[in-house]
GUFI-154801 format. One record per atom (N, C-alpha, C, O): residue number from 1; residue in three letters; x, y, z. Coordinates in Angstrom, 3 decimals. Example, Ala and Ser with C-alpha at 12.3 -4.5 7.8 and 13.67 -1.06 7.14 Angstrom:
BEGIN
(node 1,ala,(13.190,-5.690,7.800))
(node 1,ala,(12.300,-4.500,7.800))
(node 1,ala,(13.200,-3.300,7.800))
(node 1,ala,(14.236,-3.319,8.465))
(node 2,ser,(12.850,-2.250,7.080))
(node 2,ser,(13.670,-1.060,7.140))
(node 2,ser,(12.900,0.030,7.870))
(node 2,ser,(13.409,1.138,8.039))
END
This chain:
BEGIN
(node 1,met,(70.583,-24.842,-9.892))
(node 1,met,(69.233,-24.560,-10.657))
(node 1,met,(69.200,-23.109,-10.870))
(node 1,met,(69.595,-22.294,-10.035))
(node 2,thr,(68.692,-22.804,-12.068))
(node 2,thr,(68.644,-21.453,-12.360))
(node 2,thr,(67.115,-21.078,-12.243))
(node 2,thr,(66.231,-21.922,-12.099))
(node 3,ala,(66.926,-19.859,-12.312))
(node 3,ala,(65.592,-19.362,-12.034))
(node 3,ala,(64.527,-19.813,-13.165))
(node 3,ala,(63.349,-19.991,-12.854))
(node 4,cys,(64.873,-19.948,-14.163))
(node 4,cys,(64.003,-20.497,-15.248))
(node 4,cys,(63.564,-21.943,-14.980))
(node 4,cys,(62.388,-22.306,-15.009))
(node 5,thr,(64.581,-22.712,-14.723))
(node 5,thr,(64.245,-24.198,-14.310))
(node 5,thr,(63.468,-24.370,-13.060))
(node 5,thr,(62.719,-25.340,-12.949))
(node 6,leu,(63.591,-23.508,-12.123))
(node 6,leu,(62.901,-23.518,-10.835))
(node 6,leu,(61.493,-23.135,-11.042))
(node 6,leu,(60.600,-23.756,-10.466))
(node 7,ala,(61.222,-22.072,-11.892))
(node 7,ala,(59.890,-21.633,-12.323))
(node 7,ala,(59.189,-22.760,-13.084))
(node 7,ala,(57.995,-22.990,-12.889))
(node 8,arg,(59.832,-23.374,-13.840))
(node 8,arg,(59.202,-24.534,-14.622))
(node 8,arg,(58.788,-25.700,-13.766))
(node 8,arg,(57.806,-26.379,-14.066))
(node 9,ser,(59.533,-25.942,-12.693))
(node 9,ser,(59.265,-27.019,-11.813))
(node 9,ser,(58.003,-26.806,-10.873))
(node 9,ser,(57.273,-27.706,-10.459))
(node 10,phe,(57.883,-25.463,-10.614))
(node 10,phe,(56.618,-25.148,-9.939))
(node 10,phe,(55.412,-24.946,-10.739))
(node 10,phe,(54.314,-24.900,-10.186))
(node 11,asn,(55.542,-24.819,-12.021))
(node 11,asn,(54.414,-24.740,-12.940))
(node 11,asn,(53.816,-26.039,-13.333))
(node 11,asn,(52.677,-26.082,-13.799))
(node 12,thr,(54.559,-27.125,-13.160))
(node 12,thr,(54.104,-28.368,-13.502))
(node 12,thr,(52.945,-28.866,-12.574))
(node 12,thr,(52.763,-28.355,-11.468))
(node 13,his,(52.216,-29.816,-13.032))
(node 13,his,(50.988,-30.352,-12.316))
(node 13,his,(51.583,-31.446,-11.258))
(node 13,his,(50.793,-32.098,-10.575))
(node 14,thr,(52.869,-31.615,-11.147))
(node 14,thr,(53.345,-32.736,-10.061))
(node 14,thr,(53.404,-31.981,-8.891))
(node 14,thr,(53.350,-32.630,-7.846))
(node 15,tyr,(53.517,-30.566,-8.796))
(node 15,tyr,(53.661,-29.960,-7.456))
(node 15,tyr,(52.242,-29.707,-6.987))
(node 15,tyr,(51.375,-29.193,-7.694))
(node 16,leu,(52.063,-30.144,-5.630))
(node 16,leu,(50.797,-29.930,-4.947))
(node 16,leu,(51.037,-28.957,-3.786))
(node 16,leu,(51.914,-29.081,-2.930))
(node 17,ser,(50.212,-28.056,-3.871))
(node 17,ser,(50.297,-27.078,-2.703))
(node 17,ser,(49.536,-27.530,-1.397))
(node 17,ser,(48.622,-28.353,-1.455))
(node 18,pro,(49.925,-26.997,-0.304))
(node 18,pro,(49.163,-27.564,0.978))
(node 18,pro,(47.678,-27.010,0.905))
(node 18,pro,(46.833,-27.583,1.592))
(node 19,leu,(47.305,-25.929,0.113))
(node 19,leu,(45.964,-25.422,0.014))
(node 19,leu,(45.063,-26.064,-1.060))
(node 19,leu,(43.925,-25.669,-1.315))
(node 20,ala,(45.640,-27.012,-1.613))
(node 20,ala,(44.830,-27.670,-2.639))
(node 20,ala,(43.703,-28.370,-2.123))
(node 20,ala,(43.743,-29.013,-1.074))
(node 21,val,(42.638,-28.246,-2.890))
(node 21,val,(41.213,-28.691,-2.572))
(node 21,val,(41.279,-30.156,-3.064))
(node 21,val,(41.651,-30.392,-4.214))
(node 22,pro,(40.915,-31.170,-2.191))
(node 22,pro,(40.677,-32.510,-2.784))
(node 22,pro,(39.522,-32.541,-3.795))
(node 22,pro,(38.696,-31.629,-3.834))
(node 23,pro,(39.477,-33.587,-4.598))
(node 23,pro,(38.512,-33.728,-5.641))
(node 23,pro,(37.096,-33.799,-5.036))
(node 23,pro,(36.945,-34.356,-3.949))
(node 24,lys,(36.136,-33.303,-5.642))
(node 24,lys,(34.682,-33.419,-5.244))
(node 24,lys,(34.177,-34.700,-5.455))
(node 24,lys,(34.437,-35.266,-6.517))
(node 25,glu,(33.403,-35.317,-4.490))
(node 25,glu,(32.855,-36.764,-4.589))
(node 25,glu,(31.704,-36.545,-5.445))
(node 25,glu,(30.886,-35.635,-5.311))
(node 26,arg,(31.703,-37.513,-6.398))
(node 26,arg,(30.380,-37.578,-7.252))
(node 26,arg,(29.307,-38.487,-6.684))
(node 26,arg,(29.600,-39.502,-6.052))
(node 27,lys,(28.020,-38.093,-6.927))
(node 27,lys,(27.057,-38.643,-6.305))
(node 27,lys,(26.412,-39.468,-7.471))
(node 27,lys,(26.443,-39.123,-8.653))
(node 28,thr,(25.801,-40.647,-6.961))
(node 28,thr,(25.113,-41.485,-7.974))
(node 28,thr,(23.796,-40.877,-8.321))
(node 28,thr,(23.323,-39.987,-7.615))
(node 29,lys,(23.159,-41.345,-9.428))
(node 29,lys,(21.870,-40.991,-9.796))
(node 29,lys,(20.741,-41.110,-8.758))
(node 29,lys,(19.826,-40.291,-8.667))
(node 30,glu,(20.883,-42.212,-7.976))
(node 30,glu,(20.007,-42.476,-6.952))
(node 30,glu,(20.042,-41.401,-5.806))
(node 30,glu,(19.057,-40.818,-5.353))
(node 31,gln,(21.310,-41.246,-5.428))
(node 31,gln,(21.541,-40.081,-4.489))
(node 31,gln,(20.969,-38.764,-4.779))
(node 31,gln,(20.316,-38.118,-3.959))
(node 32,ile,(21.248,-38.370,-6.029))
(node 32,ile,(20.580,-37.127,-6.579))
(node 32,ile,(19.035,-37.064,-6.581))
(node 32,ile,(18.387,-36.085,-6.213))
(node 33,ala,(18.516,-38.245,-7.048))
(node 33,ala,(16.979,-38.336,-7.062))
(node 33,ala,(16.452,-38.234,-5.707))
(node 33,ala,(15.506,-37.477,-5.488))
(node 34,ala,(17.012,-38.970,-4.721))
(node 34,ala,(16.624,-39.012,-3.353))
(node 34,ala,(16.833,-37.562,-2.813))
(node 34,ala,(15.984,-37.123,-2.037))
(node 35,ala,(17.701,-36.928,-3.098))
(node 35,ala,(17.968,-35.508,-2.408))
(node 35,ala,(16.918,-34.529,-2.983))
(node 35,ala,(16.488,-33.571,-2.340))
(node 36,ala,(16.535,-34.842,-4.248))
(node 36,ala,(15.758,-33.736,-4.985))
(node 36,ala,(14.135,-34.266,-4.387))
(node 36,ala,(13.256,-33.410,-4.281))
(node 37,ala,(13.914,-35.372,-4.107))
(node 37,ala,(12.601,-35.681,-3.695))
(node 37,ala,(12.467,-35.232,-2.160))
(node 37,ala,(11.379,-34.811,-1.767))
(node 38,ala,(13.516,-35.314,-1.326))
(node 38,ala,(13.403,-34.925,-0.166))
(node 38,ala,(13.360,-33.370,0.071))
(node 38,ala,(12.740,-32.906,1.027))
(node 39,ser,(13.983,-32.641,-0.756))
(node 39,ser,(13.892,-31.166,-0.682))
(node 39,ser,(12.628,-30.485,-1.074))
(node 39,ser,(12.405,-29.332,-0.706))
(node 40,gly,(11.779,-31.173,-1.823))
(node 40,gly,(10.526,-30.681,-2.276))
(node 40,gly,(10.903,-29.496,-3.255))
(node 40,gly,(12.040,-29.062,-3.440))
(node 41,arg,(9.691,-29.037,-3.867))
(node 41,arg,(9.955,-27.805,-4.707))
(node 41,arg,(9.844,-26.577,-3.920))
(node 41,arg,(9.066,-26.463,-2.973))
(node 42,ser,(10.654,-25.641,-4.336))
(node 42,ser,(10.731,-24.240,-3.574))
(node 42,ser,(9.431,-23.581,-4.124))
(node 42,ser,(8.985,-23.698,-5.265))
(node 43,lys,(8.903,-22.857,-3.076))
(node 43,lys,(7.583,-22.177,-3.329))
(node 43,lys,(7.834,-20.664,-4.225))
(node 43,lys,(8.740,-19.888,-3.920))
(node 44,lys,(7.062,-20.460,-5.137))
(node 44,lys,(7.286,-19.153,-5.829))
(node 44,lys,(6.902,-18.024,-4.934))
(node 44,lys,(5.937,-18.133,-4.177))
(node 45,lys,(7.619,-16.954,-4.996))
(node 45,lys,(7.464,-15.816,-4.081))
(node 45,lys,(6.164,-15.124,-4.389))
(node 45,lys,(5.952,-14.867,-5.574))
(node 46,lys,(5.244,-14.777,-3.471))
(node 46,lys,(4.017,-14.053,-3.821))
(node 46,lys,(4.260,-12.592,-3.370))
(node 46,lys,(5.096,-12.259,-2.530))
(node 47,trp,(3.358,-11.702,-4.083))
(node 47,trp,(3.464,-10.304,-3.862))
(node 47,trp,(2.715,-10.109,-2.607))
(node 47,trp,(1.833,-10.901,-2.275))
(node 48,gly,(3.061,-8.996,-1.842))
(node 48,gly,(2.262,-8.761,-0.636))
(node 48,gly,(0.831,-7.983,-1.091))
(node 48,gly,(0.716,-7.245,-2.069))
(node 49,lys,(-0.184,-8.327,-0.166))
(node 49,lys,(-1.265,-7.768,-0.608))
(node 49,lys,(-1.518,-6.318,-0.384))
(node 49,lys,(-2.443,-5.720,-0.934))
(node 50,gly,(-0.574,-5.708,0.533))
(node 50,gly,(-0.584,-4.218,0.780))
(node 50,gly,(-1.652,-3.939,1.763))
(node 50,gly,(-2.199,-4.794,2.460))
(node 51,lys,(-1.898,-2.704,1.762))
(node 51,lys,(-2.962,-2.072,2.837))
(node 51,lys,(-4.292,-1.970,1.945))
(node 51,lys,(-4.333,-1.313,0.904))
(node 52,asn,(-5.330,-2.662,2.446))
(node 52,asn,(-6.464,-2.419,1.988))
(node 52,asn,(-7.449,-1.566,2.783))
(node 52,asn,(-7.618,-1.722,3.993))
(node 53,lys,(-8.137,-0.588,1.993))
(node 53,lys,(-8.859,0.463,2.754))
(node 53,lys,(-10.320,-0.286,3.021))
(node 53,lys,(-10.842,-1.081,2.239))
(node 54,glu,(-10.855,0.139,4.281))
(node 54,glu,(-12.160,-0.351,4.701))
(node 54,glu,(-13.180,0.077,3.668))
(node 54,glu,(-13.073,1.256,3.333))
(node 55,lys,(-14.045,-0.548,3.147))
(node 55,lys,(-15.115,-0.246,2.325))
(node 55,lys,(-16.221,0.493,3.080))
(node 55,lys,(-16.853,-0.064,3.977))
(node 56,leu,(-16.431,1.679,2.728))
(node 56,leu,(-17.435,2.531,3.388))
(node 56,leu,(-18.853,2.205,2.762))
(node 56,leu,(-19.005,1.995,1.558))
(node 57,asn,(-19.786,2.187,3.611))
(node 57,asn,(-21.100,2.001,3.171))
(node 57,asn,(-22.001,3.202,3.457))
(node 57,asn,(-22.862,3.187,4.337))
(node 58,his,(-21.758,4.203,2.690))
(node 58,his,(-22.481,5.548,2.876))
(node 58,his,(-23.834,5.550,1.973))
(node 58,his,(-23.977,4.906,0.934))
(node 59,ala,(-24.788,6.394,2.569))
(node 59,ala,(-25.982,6.400,1.855))
(node 59,ala,(-25.832,7.335,0.443))
(node 59,ala,(-25.015,8.252,0.360))
(node 60,val,(-26.622,7.006,-0.491))
(node 60,val,(-26.498,7.703,-1.732))
(node 60,val,(-27.785,8.662,-1.920))
(node 60,val,(-27.847,9.652,-2.649))
(node 61,phe,(-28.752,8.158,-1.127))
(node 61,phe,(-30.070,9.053,-1.014))
(node 61,phe,(-30.379,9.366,0.302))
(node 61,phe,(-30.008,8.675,1.251))
(node 62,ile,(-31.195,10.613,0.422))
(node 62,ile,(-31.550,11.064,1.702))
(node 62,ile,(-33.103,10.700,1.939))
(node 62,ile,(-33.970,10.993,1.115))
(node 63,asp,(-33.360,10.040,3.137))
(node 63,asp,(-34.686,9.927,3.452))
(node 63,asp,(-35.067,10.908,4.606))
(node 63,asp,(-34.229,11.619,5.161))
(node 64,lys,(-36.410,10.892,4.930))
(node 64,lys,(-36.852,11.883,5.803))
(node 64,lys,(-36.129,11.996,7.154))
(node 64,lys,(-35.878,13.105,7.627))
(node 65,ala,(-35.823,10.954,7.724))
(node 65,ala,(-35.198,10.964,9.050))
(node 65,ala,(-33.796,11.520,8.863))
(node 65,ala,(-33.363,12.335,9.678))
(node 66,leu,(-33.044,11.105,7.796))
(node 66,leu,(-31.698,11.638,7.680))
(node 66,leu,(-31.877,13.207,7.195))
(node 66,leu,(-31.011,14.003,7.558))
(node 67,gln,(-32.830,13.611,6.492))
(node 67,gln,(-32.883,14.845,6.084))
(node 67,gln,(-32.976,15.805,7.363))
(node 67,gln,(-32.305,16.837,7.407))
(node 68,ser,(-33.824,15.431,8.390))
(node 68,ser,(-34.003,16.217,9.669))
(node 68,ser,(-32.662,16.278,10.291))
(node 68,ser,(-32.268,17.353,10.744))
(node 69,lys,(-31.964,15.267,10.350))
(node 69,lys,(-30.639,15.266,10.986))
(node 69,lys,(-29.602,16.135,10.256))
(node 69,lys,(-28.791,16.800,10.900))
(node 70,ile,(-29.625,16.131,8.998))
(node 70,ile,(-28.558,16.939,8.166))
(node 70,ile,(-28.972,18.478,8.376))
(node 70,ile,(-28.122,19.342,8.596))
(node 71,leu,(-30.289,18.738,8.295))
(node 71,leu,(-30.589,20.150,8.449))
(node 71,leu,(-30.144,20.802,9.759))
(node 71,leu,(-30.161,22.023,9.915))
(node 72,glu,(-29.754,19.954,10.670))
(node 72,glu,(-29.217,20.508,12.025))
(node 72,glu,(-27.737,20.802,11.852))
(node 72,glu,(-27.097,21.255,12.801))
(node 73,ser,(-27.165,20.561,10.670))
(node 73,ser,(-25.678,20.731,10.461))
(node 73,ser,(-25.609,22.281,10.319))
(node 73,ser,(-24.472,22.741,10.423))
(node 74,lys,(-26.533,23.095,10.118))
(node 74,lys,(-26.435,24.442,9.916))
(node 74,lys,(-25.976,25.137,11.280))
(node 74,lys,(-25.694,26.335,11.285))
(node 75,asn,(-25.918,24.471,12.267))
(node 75,asn,(-25.522,24.993,13.606))
(node 75,asn,(-23.921,24.706,13.942))
(node 75,asn,(-23.321,25.162,14.916))
(node 76,met,(-23.380,23.866,12.937))
(node 76,met,(-21.851,23.485,13.173))
(node 76,met,(-21.071,24.739,12.808))
(node 76,met,(-21.434,25.615,12.023))
(node 77,lys,(-19.910,24.682,13.521))
(node 77,lys,(-18.962,25.858,13.376))
(node 77,lys,(-18.381,25.786,12.169))
(node 77,lys,(-18.443,26.765,11.425))
(node 78,val,(-17.726,24.627,11.778))
(node 78,val,(-17.201,24.472,10.450))
(node 78,val,(-17.933,23.340,9.511))
(node 78,val,(-18.155,22.185,9.876))
(node 79,ile,(-18.212,23.808,8.434))
(node 79,ile,(-18.987,22.936,7.583))
(node 79,ile,(-18.283,22.708,6.183))
(node 79,ile,(-18.094,23.618,5.377))
(node 80,thr,(-17.916,21.380,5.988))
(node 80,thr,(-17.221,21.093,4.764))
(node 80,thr,(-17.829,19.817,4.211))
(node 80,thr,(-18.316,19.059,5.050))
(node 81,pro,(-17.882,19.435,2.864))
(node 81,pro,(-18.250,18.150,2.585))
(node 81,pro,(-17.959,16.995,3.201))
(node 81,pro,(-18.758,16.075,3.383))
(node 82,ser,(-16.460,17.030,3.635))
(node 82,ser,(-15.995,15.899,4.367))
(node 82,ser,(-16.730,15.697,5.745))
(node 82,ser,(-17.190,14.602,6.069))
(node 83,thr,(-16.817,16.860,6.565))
(node 83,thr,(-17.436,16.834,7.738))
(node 83,thr,(-18.943,16.387,7.706))
(node 83,thr,(-19.440,15.735,8.624))
(node 84,ile,(-19.594,16.760,6.655))
(node 84,ile,(-21.072,16.489,6.623))
(node 84,ile,(-21.035,14.780,6.177))
(node 84,ile,(-21.777,14.057,6.843))
(node 85,ser,(-20.308,14.205,5.220))
(node 85,ser,(-20.106,13.046,4.928))
(node 85,ser,(-19.675,12.096,5.936))
(node 85,ser,(-20.096,10.940,5.884))
(node 86,glu,(-18.870,12.472,6.854))
(node 86,glu,(-18.339,11.576,7.933))
(node 86,glu,(-19.412,11.522,8.909))
(node 86,glu,(-19.796,10.434,9.338))
(node 87,lys,(-20.002,12.790,9.350))
(node 87,lys,(-20.905,12.596,10.366))
(node 87,lys,(-22.285,11.966,10.175))
(node 87,lys,(-22.865,11.286,11.021))
(node 88,tyr,(-22.743,12.282,8.941))
(node 88,tyr,(-23.978,11.598,8.676))
(node 88,tyr,(-23.855,10.354,7.741))
(node 88,tyr,(-24.872,9.718,7.462))
(node 89,lys,(-22.840,10.053,7.334))
(node 89,lys,(-22.553,8.586,6.621))
(node 89,lys,(-23.318,8.838,5.319))
(node 89,lys,(-24.207,8.030,5.051))
(node 90,val,(-23.108,9.784,4.530))
(node 90,val,(-23.485,10.014,3.146))
(node 90,val,(-22.324,10.192,2.183))
(node 90,val,(-21.190,10.389,2.619))
(node 91,asn,(-22.564,10.132,0.977))
(node 91,asn,(-21.457,10.225,-0.023))
(node 91,asn,(-21.177,11.695,-0.193))
(node 91,asn,(-22.040,12.524,0.095))
(node 92,leu,(-19.979,12.043,-0.657))
(node 92,leu,(-19.554,13.291,-0.897))
(node 92,leu,(-20.374,14.179,-1.718))
(node 92,leu,(-20.655,15.337,-1.407))
(node 93,ser,(-20.824,13.443,-3.020))
(node 93,ser,(-21.733,14.188,-3.709))
(node 93,ser,(-23.132,14.596,-3.164))
(node 93,ser,(-23.727,15.610,-3.528))
(node 94,val,(-23.577,13.731,-2.287))
(node 94,val,(-24.782,14.066,-1.400))
(node 94,val,(-24.475,15.256,-0.511))
(node 94,val,(-25.253,16.209,-0.472))
(node 95,ala,(-23.349,15.222,0.209))
(node 95,ala,(-22.842,16.264,1.085))
(node 95,ala,(-22.759,17.488,0.420))
(node 95,ala,(-23.190,18.465,1.031))
(node 96,arg,(-22.242,17.670,-0.837))
(node 96,arg,(-22.081,18.895,-1.525))
(node 96,arg,(-23.355,19.373,-1.897))
(node 96,arg,(-23.521,20.592,-1.886))
(node 97,ser,(-24.336,18.592,-2.243))
(node 97,ser,(-25.631,19.030,-2.611))
(node 97,ser,(-26.396,19.680,-1.308))
(node 97,ser,(-27.075,20.706,-1.355))
(node 98,val,(-26.185,18.984,-0.284))
(node 98,val,(-26.868,19.483,0.851))
(node 98,val,(-26.322,20.812,1.398))
(node 98,val,(-27.025,21.636,1.983))
(node 99,ile,(-24.979,20.951,1.154))
(node 99,ile,(-24.346,22.221,1.446))
(node 99,ile,(-24.721,23.518,0.487))
(node 99,ile,(-24.792,24.691,0.853))
(node 100,lys,(-24.922,23.037,-0.709))
(node 100,lys,(-25.316,23.856,-1.577))
(node 100,lys,(-26.828,24.253,-1.441))
(node 100,lys,(-27.159,25.398,-1.748))
(node 101,tyr,(-27.677,23.429,-1.032))
(node 101,tyr,(-29.101,23.646,-0.603))
(node 101,tyr,(-28.988,24.587,0.488))
(node 101,tyr,(-29.621,25.639,0.399))
(node 102,leu,(-28.215,24.344,1.588))
(node 102,leu,(-28.246,25.203,2.878))
(node 102,leu,(-27.678,26.633,2.456))
(node 102,leu,(-28.194,27.646,2.928))
(node 103,ala,(-26.627,26.705,1.576))
(node 103,ala,(-26.230,28.021,1.290))
(node 103,ala,(-27.215,28.839,0.437))
(node 103,ala,(-27.283,30.046,0.669))
(node 104,glu,(-27.940,28.334,-0.471))
(node 104,glu,(-29.043,28.889,-1.288))
(node 104,glu,(-30.062,29.354,-0.159))
(node 104,glu,(-30.450,30.516,-0.281))
(node 105,gln,(-30.538,28.658,0.878))
(node 105,gln,(-31.503,29.036,1.729))
(node 105,gln,(-30.965,30.078,2.754))
(node 105,gln,(-31.709,30.506,3.637))
(node 106,asn,(-29.660,30.489,2.636))
(node 106,asn,(-28.985,31.439,3.575))
(node 106,asn,(-28.927,30.933,4.952))
(node 106,asn,(-28.927,31.743,5.880))
(node 107,leu,(-28.877,29.645,5.176))
(node 107,leu,(-28.819,29.188,6.471))
(node 107,leu,(-27.289,28.985,6.915))
(node 107,leu,(-27.024,28.791,8.101))
(node 108,ile,(-26.298,29.034,5.941))
(node 108,ile,(-24.774,28.921,6.131))
(node 108,ile,(-24.310,29.895,5.130))
(node 108,ile,(-24.915,30.240,4.115))
(node 109,lys,(-22.983,30.356,5.607))
(node 109,lys,(-22.376,31.286,4.629))
(node 109,lys,(-20.929,30.711,4.322))
(node 109,lys,(-20.352,29.937,5.085))
(node 110,glu,(-20.463,31.122,3.253))
(node 110,glu,(-19.077,30.508,2.677))
(node 110,glu,(-18.014,31.404,3.352))
(node 110,glu,(-18.143,32.628,3.368))
(node 111,val,(-16.990,30.784,3.892))
(node 111,val,(-15.933,31.484,4.446))
(node 111,val,(-14.760,31.682,3.517))
(node 111,val,(-14.289,32.785,3.240))
(node 112,cys,(-14.361,30.616,3.096))
(node 112,cys,(-13.018,30.561,2.379))
(node 112,cys,(-13.354,30.473,0.783))
(node 112,cys,(-13.799,29.460,0.244))
(node 113,ile,(-13.105,31.540,0.207))
(node 113,ile,(-13.421,31.460,-1.220))
(node 113,ile,(-12.211,31.310,-2.022))
(node 113,ile,(-12.299,31.247,-3.248))
(node 114,gln,(-11.029,31.244,-1.390))
(node 114,gln,(-9.805,31.121,-2.179))
(node 114,gln,(-9.615,29.497,-2.721))
(node 114,gln,(-9.216,29.201,-3.847))
(node 115,ser,(-9.936,28.673,-1.815))
(node 115,ser,(-9.827,27.186,-2.169))
(node 115,ser,(-10.805,26.706,-3.264))
(node 115,ser,(-12.008,26.909,-3.100))
(node 116,his,(-10.371,26.103,-4.334))
(node 116,his,(-11.104,25.725,-5.339))
(node 116,his,(-11.725,24.161,-5.042))
(node 116,his,(-12.864,23.767,-5.290))
(node 117,ser,(-10.855,23.577,-4.569))
(node 117,ser,(-11.119,22.098,-4.223))
(node 117,ser,(-11.940,21.842,-3.064))
(node 117,ser,(-12.854,21.017,-3.096))
(node 118,gln,(-11.633,22.551,-1.994))
(node 118,gln,(-12.472,22.415,-0.728))
(node 118,gln,(-13.114,23.617,-0.223))
(node 118,gln,(-12.444,24.538,0.246))
(node 119,lys,(-14.512,23.654,-0.306))
(node 119,lys,(-15.147,24.895,0.070))
(node 119,lys,(-15.469,24.706,1.634))
(node 119,lys,(-15.849,23.666,2.172))
(node 120,leu,(-15.225,25.974,2.249))
(node 120,leu,(-15.456,26.071,3.670))
(node 120,leu,(-16.604,26.889,4.063))
(node 120,leu,(-16.662,28.027,3.595))
(node 121,tyr,(-17.571,26.466,4.889))
(node 121,tyr,(-18.754,27.199,5.453))
(node 121,tyr,(-18.748,27.248,7.038))
(node 121,tyr,(-18.130,26.531,7.825))
(node 122,thr,(-19.525,28.193,7.253))
(node 122,thr,(-19.776,28.263,8.697))
(node 122,thr,(-21.396,28.613,8.919))
(node 122,thr,(-22.122,28.890,7.963))
(node 123,lys,(-21.800,28.573,10.093))
(node 123,lys,(-23.244,28.943,10.411))
(node 123,lys,(-23.462,30.518,10.372))
(node 123,lys,(-22.490,31.247,10.569))
(node 124,val,(-24.608,31.008,10.143))
(node 124,val,(-24.838,32.325,9.974))
(node 124,val,(-25.268,32.811,11.431))
(node 124,val,(-26.090,32.193,12.108))
(node 125,ala,(-24.624,33.995,11.852))
(node 125,ala,(-24.656,34.363,13.284))
(node 125,ala,(-26.008,35.095,13.325))
(node 125,ala,(-26.420,35.574,14.381))
END
């Protein structure tokens, strides 16, 4: 046998290798329907809700009781809109107006003039 005839004999479909996969079994329509009913529908992936911030319920107006408390803030070492808002549970806009009022009355003085976004005040000695 020459090399050409040997190569042809291996290329024919009559040769079965030991690694050949047996033919796949065909399922009937009833078996397919039963498998589909048993598996159920796959659920659609939902997006995560992420982290939700806690809703703050801060005051928008100042009443007499809150006003007397806030006027005591003139004795604090560090006075910023954030500290007033957090301590007395008022909105930042209210805290800024309180600080502006205290500064006009010369009860507090501005320390840091460089920062445009956050103004820093302290008590008058």
